Phi, psi and omega in degrees: 000129180263131179264128179274125178248132178239136179235124175259131183237118177278129179235149184286318184191205186298323181298315181288329177295327178296337178291341184308308184295318178296321180294317177297318178300316179299311181296320179299318181292334181262331185252341179060239184285350183266034182294132174282162174279130181251135176233113178268125184246103180290138179253353178051060180133223182285144175279130182301147178281178185314135175079346183265346178296134179059020176076011180277150175281158179293146177280341178281140179247000000 
């Protein structure tokens, strides 16, 4: 049974998105056929701090 792994990566902008191909090459060379699905999510500026990503409230009270 194959387990599907998905990884979401928050990136600040175009420079970090350019990192995508190098990161995929690195993972492919180390993981081969067991590559996870990668989703790069551009934030166009600063990456939100805890609880602010995707508009969610912080889990800490």
